[in-house]
Structure formats: C-alpha cells, structure tokens
C-alpha positions as CSV (number, residue, x, y, z in Angstrom):
1,X,0.0,0.0,0.0
2,X,1.3,3.4,-1.0
3,X,0.2,7.0,-0.2
4,X,1.1,10.1,-2.3
5,X,0.3,13.6,-1.1
6,X,-0.8,15.9,-3.9
7,X,-2.4,19.0,-2.3
8,X,-2.9,20.6,1.1
9,X,0.7,19.5,1.9
10,X,2.4,22.4,3.9
11,X,-0.6,24.5,2.9
12,X,-4.2,24.8,4.0
13,X,-6.3,24.3,0.8
14,X,-6.4,22.1,-2.3
15,X,-6.8,18.8,-0.5
16,X,-5.9,15.8,-2.6
17,X,-4.3,12.5,-1.6
18,X,-3.7,9.3,-3.7
19,X,-3.9,5.9,-2.1
20,X,-2.6,3.0,-4.2
21,X,-3.2,-0.6,-3.0
22,X,-2.5,-3.5,-5.3
23,X,-4.0,-2.7,-8.6
24,X,-6.4,0.0,-7.3
25,X,-6.0,3.8,-7.1
26,X,-8.2,5.7,-4.7
27,X,-8.3,9.5,-4.5
28,X,-9.2,11.1,-1.3
29,X,-10.6,14.7,-2.0
30,X,-9.7,16.9,-5.0
31,X,-10.1,20.5,-4.0
32,X,-9.3,23.9,-5.3
33,X,-6.4,25.9,-3.9
34,X,-7.2,29.3,-2.3
35,X,-4.8,32.1,-1.3
36,X,-1.0,32.0,-1.6
37,X,0.9,28.9,-2.6
38,X,4.4,28.6,-1.1
39,X,5.1,25.3,-2.9
40,X,4.3,24.0,-6.3
41,X,1.9,21.1,-6.2
42,X,3.0,18.2,-8.4
43,X,1.1,17.6,-11.6
44,X,-1.6,15.0,-11.2
45,X,0.4,11.8,-11.1
46,X,-1.8,9.4,-13.1
47,X,-4.3,9.6,-15.8
48,X,-7.7,10.4,-14.3
49,X,-9.2,7.4,-16.0
50,X,-6.9,5.2,-14.0
51,X,-8.5,6.3,-10.7
52,X,-10.9,3.6,-9.5
53,X,-12.9,5.8,-7.1
54,X,-12.8,9.0,-5.0
55,X,-13.6,9.4,-1.3
56,X,-14.9,12.8,-0.6
57,X,-14.8,14.0,3.1
58,X,-17.1,17.0,2.7
59,X,-18.5,19.6,0.2
60,X,-16.2,22.6,0.8
61,X,-14.6,23.7,-2.4
62,X,-11.1,23.3,-1.2
63,X,-11.9,19.6,-0.9
64,X,-14.4,19.0,-3.7
65,X,-13.8,21.9,-6.2
66,X,-11.6,20.1,-8.8
67,X,-13.7,17.0,-9.1
68,X,-15.3,18.3,-12.4
69,X,-11.8,18.7,-13.8
70,X,-11.1,15.1,-13.0
71,X,-14.3,14.0,-14.7
72,X,-13.7,16.2,-17.7
73,X,-10.3,14.5,-18.2
74,X,-11.5,10.9,-18.1
75,X,-12.5,9.8,-14.6
76,X,-15.7,7.7,-14.7
77,X,-15.7,5.9,-11.3
78,X,-17.9,6.5,-8.3
79,X,-17.4,9.4,-5.8
80,X,-18.3,8.1,-2.4
81,X,-19.6,10.5,0.2
82,X,-22.4,11.1,2.7
83,X,-26.0,11.9,1.8
84,X,-25.8,15.6,2.9
85,X,-22.4,16.1,1.2
86,X,-23.9,14.8,-2.1
87,X,-26.9,17.3,-1.8
88,X,-24.6,20.2,-0.9
89,X,-22.1,19.3,-3.8
90,X,-25.0,19.6,-6.2
91,X,-25.3,23.2,-5.6
92,X,-21.6,24.0,-4.7
93,X,-20.0,22.5,-7.8
94,X,-22.5,24.1,-10.1
95,X,-21.8,27.5,-8.3
96,X,-18.1,27.0,-8.6
97,X,-18.5,26.1,-12.4
98,X,-20.5,29.3,-12.9
99,X,-17.8,31.4,-11.2
100,X,-15.2,29.7,-13.4
101,X,-17.2,30.5,-16.5
102,X,-17.9,34.1,-15.5
103,X,-14.2,34.8,-14.6
104,X,-13.1,33.4,-18.0
105,X,-15.6,35.5,-19.8
106,X,-14.5,38.6,-17.9
107,X,-10.8,37.9,-18.5
108,X,-11.4,37.3,-22.2
109,X,-13.2,40.6,-22.6
110,X,-10.0,42.3,-21.3
111,X,-7.8,40.0,-23.3
112,X,-9.6,40.9,-26.5
113,X,-9.0,44.5,-25.9
114,X,-5.3,43.8,-25.3
115,X,-4.9,41.5,-28.2
116,X,-4.2,38.5,-26.0
117,X,-5.4,34.9,-26.5
118,X,-8.6,33.8,-24.9
119,X,-8.5,31.4,-21.9
120,X,-10.8,28.6,-21.1
121,X,-12.6,28.1,-17.7
122,X,-11.0,25.5,-15.5
123,X,-14.3,23.6,-16.0
124,X,-17.9,24.3,-17.1
125,X,-21.3,23.6,-15.7
126,X,-21.5,20.5,-18.0
127,X,-18.4,19.2,-16.3
128,X,-19.9,19.9,-12.9
129,X,-23.1,18.1,-13.8
130,X,-21.1,15.1,-15.0
131,X,-19.2,15.0,-11.6
132,X,-22.5,15.3,-9.7
133,X,-23.9,12.2,-11.5
134,X,-21.0,10.2,-10.0
135,X,-21.7,11.0,-6.4
136,X,-22.6,7.8,-4.5
137,X,-24.3,8.1,-1.0
138,X,-23.2,6.3,2.1
139,X,-24.2,6.6,5.7
140,X,-22.2,7.3,8.8
141,X,-20.8,4.3,10.8
142,X,-21.6,1.8,8.0
143,X,-18.9,-0.4,6.6
144,X,-19.1,-0.7,2.8
145,X,-16.9,-2.7,0.4
146,X,-16.1,-0.5,-2.6
147,X,-13.5,-2.7,-4.3
148,X,-12.4,-6.3,-3.7
149,X,-10.5,-6.2,-0.4
150,X,-11.2,-2.5,0.2
151,X,-13.9,-1.3,2.7
152,X,-14.7,2.2,3.8
153,X,-16.5,3.7,6.9
154,X,-17.5,7.3,7.3
155,X,-17.5,9.0,10.7
156,X,-19.0,12.3,11.7
157,X,-16.3,15.0,11.7
158,X,-18.5,17.7,13.1
159,X,-17.2,20.4,10.7
160,X,-20.0,20.8,8.1
161,X,-23.4,19.2,7.4
162,X,-22.3,15.7,6.2
163,X,-18.6,16.1,6.9
164,X,-16.7,12.9,7.6
165,X,-13.5,11.3,8.6
166,X,-12.9,8.2,6.5
167,X,-11.5,4.9,7.5
168,X,-10.2,2.7,4.7
169,X,-9.5,-1.0,5.4
170,X,-7.3,-2.8,2.9
171,X,-6.7,-6.5,2.6
172,X,-3.6,-7.5,0.6
173,X,-3.0,-11.3,0.8
174,X,-2.7,-12.1,4.5
175,X,-2.2,-8.5,5.5
176,X,-5.1,-6.2,6.6
177,X,-4.3,-2.6,7.3
178,X,-6.3,0.5,8.0
179,X,-5.6,4.1,7.2
180,X,-7.8,6.9,8.5
181,X,-8.3,10.4,6.9
182,X,-9.5,12.9,9.5
183,X,-11.0,15.3,6.9
184,X,-11.6,18.7,8.5
185,X,-12.4,18.2,12.2
186,X,-15.0,20.6,13.6
187,X,-15.0,22.8,16.7
188,X,-17.1,21.7,19.5
189,X,-20.4,23.0,21.0
190,X,-21.3,25.0,17.9
191,X,-24.8,25.7,16.7
192,X,-26.6,23.1,14.7
193,X,-24.0,20.3,14.4
194,X,-22.9,17.4,16.6
195,X,-19.4,17.2,17.9
196,X,-16.9,15.0,16.0
197,X,-16.9,11.2,16.5
198,X,-13.7,9.8,18.0
199,X,-11.5,7.7,15.7
200,X,-11.2,3.9,16.1
201,X,-7.8,2.0,16.1
202,X,-5.9,2.5,12.8
203,X,-2.5,1.6,11.4
204,X,-1.9,5.0,9.8
205,X,-3.4,8.4,10.4
206,X,-3.7,11.5,8.0
207,X,-4.8,14.5,10.1
208,X,-5.5,18.1,9.3
209,X,-3.7,20.9,11.2
210,X,-5.5,24.1,10.1
211,X,-5.4,25.4,13.7
212,X,-2.4,23.3,14.9
213,X,-0.3,25.3,17.3
214,X,-3.2,27.5,18.2
215,X,-5.9,27.5,20.8
216,X,-9.3,29.2,20.2
217,X,-9.7,32.2,22.5
218,X,-11.8,31.7,25.6
219,X,-15.1,33.0,24.6
220,X,-18.3,34.3,25.9
221,X,-21.1,32.4,24.3
222,X,-21.6,33.1,20.6
223,X,-25.0,34.6,21.1
224,X,-23.7,37.2,23.6
225,X,-20.9,38.2,21.3
226,X,-23.1,38.6,18.3
227,X,-25.8,40.5,20.2
228,X,-23.2,43.1,21.4
229,X,-21.7,43.6,17.9
230,X,-25.2,44.1,16.3
231,X,-26.4,46.4,19.1
232,X,-23.4,48.7,19.0
233,X,-23.4,48.9,15.1
234,X,-27.1,49.6,14.9
235,X,-26.8,52.3,17.6
236,X,-24.2,54.0,15.3
237,X,-26.6,53.7,12.4
238,X,-24.5,51.3,10.5
239,X,-24.8,47.8,8.8
240,X,-23.2,44.7,10.1
241,X,-21.6,43.1,7.0
242,X,-20.5,39.5,7.5
243,X,-18.3,37.7,4.9
244,X,-19.6,34.2,5.6
245,X,-19.1,30.9,3.8
246,X,-22.4,30.2,2.1
247,X,-22.5,26.6,3.3
248,X,-22.2,26.1,7.1
249,X,-21.2,29.4,8.6
250,X,-24.2,31.3,7.2
251,X,-26.6,28.8,8.6
252,X,-24.9,28.8,12.1
253,X,-25.3,32.6,12.1
254,X,-29.0,32.4,11.2
255,X,-29.4,30.0,14.1
256,X,-27.9,32.5,16.5
257,X,-29.8,35.4,15.1
258,X,-33.1,33.5,15.4
259,X,-32.3,33.1,19.1
260,X,-31.4,36.8,19.5
261,X,-34.7,37.9,17.9
262,X,-36.7,35.3,19.7
263,X,-35.4,36.6,23.1
264,X,-35.7,40.3,22.1
265,X,-32.0,40.9,22.9
266,X,-31.6,43.9,20.5
267,X,-33.0,47.1,21.9
268,X,-34.6,49.9,20.0
269,X,-34.2,48.2,16.6
270,X,-37.2,45.9,16.6
271,X,-37.8,43.8,13.6
272,X,-34.4,44.5,12.1
273,X,-33.7,42.8,8.8
274,X,-31.2,40.1,8.0
275,X,-30.2,39.7,4.4
276,X,-28.7,36.5,3.0
277,X,-27.2,37.8,-0.3
278,X,-25.9,34.8,-2.0
279,X,-27.9,32.4,-4.3
280,X,-25.7,29.6,-3.1
281,X,-26.3,30.4,0.6
282,X,-30.1,30.6,0.0
283,X,-30.1,27.1,-1.6
284,X,-27.8,25.7,1.1
285,X,-30.1,27.2,3.7
286,X,-33.0,25.2,2.1
287,X,-31.0,22.0,2.4
288,X,-30.2,22.7,6.1
289,X,-33.9,23.3,6.7
290,X,-35.0,19.9,5.3
291,X,-32.1,17.5,5.8
292,X,-30.6,18.4,9.2
293,X,-32.3,16.1,11.7
294,X,-30.0,13.1,11.1
295,X,-26.9,15.3,11.5
296,X,-27.8,18.0,14.1
297,X,-27.1,18.2,17.8
298,X,-29.7,17.3,20.4
299,X,-30.8,20.9,21.0
300,X,-31.5,21.5,17.3
301,X,-33.2,18.1,17.0
302,X,-35.6,19.0,19.8
303,X,-36.5,22.3,18.1
304,X,-37.2,20.5,14.8
305,X,-39.4,17.9,16.5
306,X,-41.4,20.8,18.1
307,X,-42.0,22.2,14.7
308,X,-39.5,25.1,15.0
309,X,-37.4,25.8,12.0
310,X,-33.9,26.6,13.6
311,X,-32.6,28.9,11.0
312,X,-35.7,31.0,9.9
313,X,-37.3,33.9,11.6
314,X,-39.3,37.1,10.9
315,X,-37.2,39.7,9.1
316,X,-35.1,37.2,7.2
317,X,-34.7,38.3,3.6
318,X,-33.0,36.5,0.8
319,X,-31.5,38.0,-2.3
320,X,-31.3,36.1,-5.5
321,X,-31.0,38.6,-8.4
322,X,-28.4,41.3,-8.8
323,X,-31.2,43.9,-8.5
324,X,-32.1,42.6,-5.1
325,X,-28.5,42.8,-4.1
326,X,-28.1,46.4,-5.2
327,X,-31.2,47.4,-3.3
328,X,-29.7,46.2,0.0
329,X,-27.2,49.1,0.2
330,X,-29.6,51.6,-1.3
331,X,-31.8,51.2,1.9
332,X,-30.3,53.3,4.7
333,X,-31.9,51.3,7.5
334,X,-29.3,49.4,9.7
335,X,-29.3,45.7,8.9
336,X,-27.2,42.6,9.0
337,X,-25.9,41.4,5.6
338,X,-24.5,37.9,5.2
339,X,-22.8,37.4,1.9
340,X,-20.2,35.1,0.3
341,X,-17.4,34.5,-0.2
342,X,-16.1,34.0,3.3
343,X,-12.6,35.1,2.5
344,X,-13.8,38.1,0.3
345,X,-12.1,36.7,-2.7
346,X,-15.1,36.7,-5.0
347,X,-18.9,37.0,-5.0
348,X,-21.3,39.7,-3.9
349,X,-19.5,40.4,-0.6
350,X,-17.0,42.5,-2.5
351,X,-19.9,44.8,-3.5
352,X,-21.0,45.1,0.1
353,X,-17.5,45.9,1.2
354,X,-17.2,48.6,-1.5
355,X,-20.4,50.2,-0.1
356,X,-19.7,49.8,3.6
357,X,-15.9,49.7,4.3
358,X,-15.6,53.5,4.1
359,X,-18.4,54.1,6.5
360,X,-17.2,54.5,10.1
361,X,-20.5,53.5,11.6
362,X,-20.5,50.1,9.9
363,X,-19.0,46.8,11.1
364,X,-17.3,44.2,9.0
365,X,-17.6,41.0,11.1
366,X,-15.3,38.0,10.2
367,X,-16.5,34.6,11.4
368,X,-14.2,32.2,9.6
369,X,-10.6,31.3,8.7
370,X,-8.9,33.9,6.4
371,X,-6.2,32.3,4.3
372,X,-3.0,34.2,3.8
373,X,-3.1,36.2,0.6
374,X,-6.8,36.7,0.6
375,X,-8.6,40.1,0.9
376,X,-10.1,39.0,4.2
377,X,-6.7,38.3,5.7
378,X,-5.4,41.7,4.5
379,X,-8.4,43.5,6.1
380,X,-7.9,41.7,9.4
381,X,-4.1,42.6,9.3
382,X,-5.0,46.3,9.1
383,X,-4.6,47.6,5.5
384,X,-5.7,51.2,5.1
385,X,-7.1,50.9,1.6
386,X,-8.3,48.2,-0.7
387,X,-9.0,48.2,-4.4
388,X,-12.5,46.9,-5.4
389,X,-13.8,47.0,-8.9
390,X,-11.0,49.4,-9.9
391,X,-11.7,51.9,-7.1
392,X,-9.6,52.6,-4.1
393,X,-11.7,52.2,-0.9
394,X,-10.5,53.7,2.4
395,X,-11.1,51.4,5.4
396,X,-12.9,53.2,8.1
397,X,-15.5,50.6,9.2
398,X,-15.0,48.7,12.5
399,X,-13.2,45.4,11.7
400,X,-13.8,42.6,14.2
401,X,-13.8,38.8,14.5
402,X,-15.9,36.6,16.6
403,X,-14.0,34.5,19.1
404,X,-14.2,30.8,19.0
405,X,-16.7,30.3,16.1
406,X,-14.2,28.7,13.9
407,X,-15.4,25.5,12.2
408,X,-12.1,23.8,12.8
409,X,-10.7,22.1,15.8
410,X,-7.8,23.9,17.5
411,X,-4.7,22.1,18.8
412,X,-6.2,20.9,22.1
413,X,-9.2,19.5,20.2
414,X,-7.0,17.8,17.5
415,X,-4.9,16.2,20.3
416,X,-8.1,15.2,22.1
417,X,-9.3,13.5,18.9
418,X,-6.0,11.6,18.5
419,X,-6.1,10.6,22.2
420,X,-8.7,7.9,21.4
421,X,-5.7,6.0,19.8
422,X,-3.4,6.2,22.8
423,X,-3.8,2.5,23.7
424,X,-3.4,1.4,20.0
425,X,-0.8,3.8,18.5
426,X,-0.7,4.2,14.8
427,X,2.6,3.4,13.0
428,X,2.7,6.9,11.5
429,X,0.8,10.1,11.7
430,X,0.8,12.3,8.5
431,X,0.0,15.9,9.2
432,X,-1.5,17.9,6.3
433,X,-4.0,20.7,5.6
434,X,-2.0,23.4,7.6
435,X,0.2,26.4,7.0
436,X,3.8,25.7,6.1
437,X,5.4,26.0,9.5
438,X,2.2,24.8,11.3
439,X,2.3,21.3,9.8
440,X,5.9,20.6,11.1
441,X,5.1,22.1,14.5
442,X,2.0,20.1,15.0
443,X,3.8,16.8,13.8
444,X,6.4,17.6,16.5
445,X,3.7,18.2,19.0
446,X,2.0,14.9,18.3
447,X,5.4,13.1,18.9
448,X,5.9,15.1,22.1
449,X,2.5,14.3,23.6
450,X,2.0,10.7,22.4
451,X,5.6,9.5,21.4
452,X,4.3,8.5,18.0
453,X,6.1,8.9,14.7
454,X,4.7,11.9,12.9
455,X,5.7,13.9,9.8
456,X,4.4,16.7,7.6
457,X,4.6,15.5,3.9
458,X,5.2,17.9,0.9
459,X,3.4,17.8,-2.4
460,X,4.7,14.7,-4.2
461,X,5.7,13.1,-0.9
462,X,5.2,9.3,-1.4
463,X,5.4,6.7,1.3
464,X,5.2,2.9,1.4
465,X,2.9,1.7,4.2
466,X,4.1,-1.5,5.8
467,X,5.1,-2.5,9.3
468,X,7.4,0.5,9.0
469,X,6.8,3.5,6.8
470,X,9.3,4.1,4.1
471,X,9.7,7.4,2.2
472,X,9.9,6.8,-1.5
473,X,9.9,10.4,-2.6
474,X,10.1,13.5,-0.5
475,X,8.3,15.8,-2.9
476,X,8.6,19.6,-3.6
477,X,10.4,21.1,-0.6
478,X,11.6,24.4,-2.3
479,X,9.5,27.5,-2.0
480,X,8.0,28.7,-5.2
481,X,10.0,31.7,-6.5
482,X,7.9,34.9,-6.9
483,X,6.4,35.0,-10.3
484,X,5.3,37.7,-12.6
485,X,1.6,37.8,-13.4
486,X,2.3,36.3,-16.8
487,X,4.4,33.4,-15.3
488,X,1.7,32.8,-12.8
489,X,-1.0,32.6,-15.4
490,X,1.1,30.2,-17.4
491,X,1.5,28.0,-14.4
492,X,-2.3,27.6,-13.9
493,X,-3.2,27.4,-17.6
494,X,-6.3,25.1,-17.5
495,X,-5.8,24.3,-21.2
496,X,-2.2,23.1,-20.8
497,X,-3.1,21.1,-17.8
498,X,-5.9,19.5,-19.8
499,X,-3.3,18.6,-22.5
500,X,-1.1,17.0,-19.8
501,X,-4.0,14.9,-18.6
502,X,-4.8,13.9,-22.1
503,X,-1.2,12.6,-22.6
504,X,-1.4,10.5,-19.5
505,X,-4.7,9.1,-20.6
506,X,-3.2,8.2,-24.0
507,X,-0.4,6.3,-22.2
508,X,-3.0,4.4,-20.2
509,X,-4.9,3.5,-23.4
510,X,-1.6,2.3,-25.0
511,X,-0.9,0.0,-22.0
512,X,-4.4,-1.3,-22.1
513,X,-3.8,-2.4,-25.7
514,X,-0.7,-4.5,-24.8
515,X,-1.1,-7.9,-26.5
516,X,-3.5,-6.7,-29.2
517,X,-3.4,-7.7,-32.8
518,X,-0.2,-6.4,-34.6
519,X,-2.3,-4.9,-37.4
520,X,-4.4,-2.9,-35.0
521,X,-1.3,-1.8,-32.9
522,X,0.5,-0.7,-36.1
523,X,-2.5,1.4,-37.2
524,X,-2.7,2.9,-33.7
525,X,1.0,3.8,-33.7
526,X,0.6,5.4,-37.2
527,X,-2.2,7.6,-35.9
528,X,0.0,8.7,-32.9
529,X,2.9,9.4,-35.1
530,X,0.8,11.5,-37.5
531,X,-0.6,13.5,-34.5
532,X,2.9,14.0,-33.1
533,X,4.3,15.2,-36.4
534,X,1.5,17.7,-36.7
535,X,2.1,19.2,-33.3
536,X,5.9,18.9,-33.0
537,X,7.0,22.5,-33.2
C-alpha cells in the first residue's frame, strides 16, 4: 500500500491524496487551492481514467472543487460521500463552475482589448453536472466494500453538514491494514451540528492541522458576542456586514440570530432585517432546513421535533437577483448582511465591502478562517485601503472577529481526537492541511504528547505503508519563486493542464492495448505518429 500527497501539503487548501493498493488507485478529495501557494503542487500523477474511485470528506470547495476537472479528463468511477455532502455538492459544484465561466468571460473581454489569446474556464457547468452524476451516497458508521479487499467507513467529523472522517481498510494477501483520513475536524459546542466522532484504532493516520499550534480564544457564548456587535453597530446607524461561507457558517449565524430575535436581545431596533445575499447560501439554507435532523445536535433536533425551523425567523430576507443585491445598500436602515465568499475573494461580498468599508458607523464581522493572501486576511491585518472594482476604498469601518466560532478544531481538540488512539498507537501520523510552519510544529507536538512517529509531507511526498513507513519520494520542498503575473497565469493554464492529462490518458490506453493484434497496434502507432508530427514545433 502506498500513499502520495498531492495537495494541502504544507498548505491549508487544495486537498488531494492518492492511495494505491494492489491494482487499485483511490483518490481522497480533490479540491481547489485558495490564497497564496508557497510550494508547487505536483502535476496530477496518473491519468484520471486510472482512478478507481474518489472518497470525498465534505462539500467545501477546497476539498471538492476540482472533481469536475477530474471527470472532464477521463475519470468515470464513483465518488463516495455522505447523503448531505452529495446534496450540498449539487449546488456548490455548479456554483463553482458558474464562477469559473464568469471569470473566464471577464478575462477574455479584457484580453480581446489587449490582443491576448482567450483562456478557457477550469471547468464548465456541464463538467460539474457530470461529476454530480457520479456521487454515491453512504451513511455514517456503516462499513461498505467499494473494491475487492477494500472497505470504507465514514464517521461524523463535526465540521459541516455531512462532513466525515474516512476509515479505509485494505486486505492484501494475508495483510489487513487500516488508514484513517481525518478530513476537516470541527470545533465543539457550535450551533446546529454534533461534535466529532472519535476515531477507532488505525495503522496510519492522516490528520488536518488548520489550527495546529493555536488554541481558540476563551469566549463568551456566541449569542452574547453577536448581540453586542449588532447592538453597537445599529446604535451607530451602520450595517453589520458578514463575509460568511455560504454553506455552514451562514446557517450557524442564522441559528444565533433566530435566538437573538426570539429573546428580544436587540433594543430599539425591533424587527431588524437580516439579508442573505448569495444564491448559493439561499439554496444551502433550504438544504439545512430539510435535511438536518440526522446530522444535528440534540438541542436543534428538539426544536425541529417541536415544529420550529432553527434557521428561519421574521425579518429574514433572501437576495437572488443582482437587482435585489443592489437594493440592500440603497436602503439606509441598519441591517445585517450575510454574503459570500467567506474570504472576500469573489462573489457579492465584494460589492457590500465597497459600499460599507468606508463608513465608520459600519462593522465588518469576520466569522471564519482567512487564508494568507486573501482580501479577508489583508483587512484583518489592518490595511488602510483596498481596491475593489477598480476603485480605491478607504477602510474606516470597524473590523472585528468573533471569538471561537471557527469551524475547525484547535490544537487541544485535535490532540483530544487523537487521544482515542493512545492505547493502540498508529505506525505513522501524517500531518497535512495546515500552513507551512504549522504542519511541522504540529507533527512535533504529536510526537511530544504521544511519542508516536509523525511527519508533515510535501506535495509529491510518497510513502510505502508497511510494518514500517518508508519514504519513496520527499516531494517539492523548495518555496515557489515569486512569479510575474504572466508566469503565474502560465502555471495555472487550464488548457495546458488538460493537455497533460490527455497525454497521461493516452499512455494508459496504449498500455491497455498491450497484447493486441499487430495490425491494430500498427494502425494505432501510425495515428499517434501523425498526430505527433502535426504538433511537434
């Protein structure tokens, strides 16, 4: 059995890991990268058509967002995930595809004026729909054989509706080994969701480290924090603008605001409006409203059973069209505006920042992780001005962050999760999905606390998993040199990456024809030679 780390290695986003066992290749997550990239990720190491199946931990785009690319380039196998993740992916992958198409269209309009070649979107809505058709539902805590000698079991990770840690049991001859992928582990005692399920004994562990080396601040309860922020902002006559991930964080905030309204905690601003300005968030809220009972905590379940919708209330407004969105800022009445994206990198939140950042009476409230290199991170770090839609905007609004509402486990919670294995230690703990220095520090912390072997692999890092773990390839350990915009664009050319994938697929087809009739093989070789001669420049 062999494991190769492709993405989210010494970085937080772009999760992708390849597990090879016998003749089978299993991909765990295939997500988009967000923010700065300190290391080059390796090119996808095999032809997508050679992948037998994908295991998807949850619907967030940094874990699922490149699945349509995989499908467009030849993958045809099942994508195993939970029921809720499948339903969320239906809307999230289509939304991501729409953004890819819109950005390509916008860049091509600029390129045409500059006399530069058109670019293609990373993938299209057709590609997203094709990926959605491959999603295969599985339930928590249920063993399922997916390939001969390979079984999987999904456990609740407490991070997002349907999020999972995944246990993979592999039988090779007389050997039976288990590897566990933590996925993103959730914070505890949050609105709506249950806490994570503890892991069962495993031979090898792959664990995230988003908040390794950090401890969430001691907090007053979420409701008290949010009440204070809304009250003070409304008293100043301003809006509370919340860059919130459309799936997960938006619904948690709606839960809290329902409680605040129900208990009448905001004074002198009765019936204040709360706008959800994101078509994706609106659709996700509908899913949370109908499919939550089998995933939610006891308190939320009790509300649902009593006929109370936990995330809907008087004064909740939803915005679908761009005209609806524009009207929100035209109305001077103080309000709460929840809009995506959560890191302020795209979407309607950028319009709301343009209209509210310069107003000293307003508050920009951050409620989630802000990756390095994103606009949200820059704002939290105190920039004086930002450029939005070609205009310099002075930052005068109050910038604040809610304590403890992170969707990720901090270091004590990560260690607590691992502590379930203290009597049956794994042979190796691989630490991924964390910032460059954090992954190494957390691996050292695991060794310090438990005495287990632990390491933080780089992209391309490849390990043979036996009684001992042997490094076959260390991967890309050198920082990416700073690139010019033209070089950066060349690096991420979707079209060239598609060509590389097509080449790998061709090699796989050639291998599959080994032993064929000489006449057919000769004809195939002539066709390849003719194609090579045409494009050999």
